[in-house]
N, C-alpha and C positions, 0 to 999 in steps of 0.2 A: 355243650350246655353244662357239662360237669363243672367247668371253671366259673360259670356265671349262671347259676340256676334261678328259676322262677321262684318267687315267694308268693304265698296266697293266704288269704284270710276270709273266713265266712262270717258274715254279719248275722245278727239275730233275725233279720228279715229274709235271709236266704240269698243275699247278694254275695257274689264272690269277687273279692278285690285281688287282682293279680299285679305283682310288681316284679321288677328285675333291676338289680343294681341300686336298690333304694328308691327307684322312681316308679310311679304308677304307670302301668302299661294299658290295662283295660279293666273295666268293671262289667261283670256279667250279671244281669239281673233277671227277674221274672222266672218263667218256667225253665229257661236255659240255665240260669244261675242255680236253681234248685237241682236240676239234673246233674250239672257239673259238680256241685257240692256232694251229691250222693255218690257219684263215681269216684271222687277224690277220697271220700271217707273209707272206702274199702279197697285201696290199692297201695302198692309199694311206691317208693320215691321215683324210680325210673318211669313207671307208668304215669305217675302224677305229672312229671315233667312233660311227657308227650301230650297229655290231655291239656295242660296249660298252654303249650306251644300252639296247639290247634285252636284253643279258645281265643288266642291273640290274633288269629288270622295268619296271613302270610308274613310272619314276623321276621324270619331270617331265610334268605335264599341261598346262602353259601358263598356269595360273591362280595361280602363286605370286607373292607380292608382291616387288617389288624393294626392296632395302635401301639 
């Protein structure tokens, strides 16, 4: 993930927009979005990447082909 990290942005409404490689991956809203935003506010980058990977679901399994 170090070569292609997640980017994130928190909106005024508490929604967390997660993207990777310039493309939107997921939008986390409601209480889950507020909770994720609070966790992201108080952590380092490595922990933030783990939280964002979990928020996207089963995003990478490790068996993808490299291009």
